[in-house]
C-alpha positions in Angstrom: 0.0 0.0 0.0 1.4 3.5 -0.9 1.7 6.2 1.7 1.5 9.9 1.0 2.6 12.6 3.3 0.2 15.6 3.0 1.7 17.8 5.7 3.7 19.8 3.2 1.6 21.8 0.6 2.8 21.2 -2.9 2.9 24.1 -5.4 0.4 23.8 -8.2 1.8 22.8 -11.6 2.6 25.8 -13.7 3.0 28.2 -10.7 5.8 26.0 -9.4 7.7 26.3 -12.7 7.1 30.0 -13.4 10.5 31.2 -12.3 12.2 28.5 -14.4 10.0 29.4 -17.4 11.1 33.0 -17.1 14.8 31.9 -17.1 14.2 29.6 -20.1 12.3 32.2 -22.0 15.1 34.7 -21.5 17.7 32.2 -22.5 15.9 31.3 -25.7 15.4 35.0 -26.6 19.1 35.7 -26.1 20.1 32.7 -28.2 17.7 33.8 -31.0 19.1 37.3 -30.9 22.6 36.0 -31.0 21.8 33.8 -34.0 20.1 36.6 -35.9 23.2 38.8 -35.4 25.4 35.9 -36.5 23.4 35.3 -39.7 23.3 39.0 -40.5 27.0 39.4 -40.0 27.6 36.3 -42.2 25.3 37.7 -45.0 26.9 41.1 -44.9 30.4 39.6 -45.0 29.5 37.8 -48.2 28.7 41.0 -50.0 31.3 42.6 -52.2 32.8 46.0 -51.3 30.7 47.6 -54.1 27.4 46.0 -52.8 28.3 47.2 -49.3 28.9 50.7 -50.7 25.5 50.6 -52.4 23.8 50.2 -49.0 26.0 52.8 -47.4 28.4 50.5 -45.5 32.0 49.6 -45.6 33.5 46.3 -44.5 34.7 47.9 -41.2 31.2 48.9 -40.3 29.9 45.3 -40.1 31.3 44.5 -36.7 30.6 48.0 -35.3 27.0 47.9 -36.3 26.3 44.4 -35.0 27.4 44.7 -31.4 
């Protein structure tokens, strides 16, 4: 026969994990932002100097803009 101790109230489902969800949500958002910057930097690095000049950038601007 199973015994349960009911003297300690247990937090209800989602409310118990809310602080962890906030951390995970923040972590996911930061990883997504980092990945977007990485992809943008990669795409801009693939452009020729003339193409960069057409959009008003030079090669040295890429790292400065994406910080």
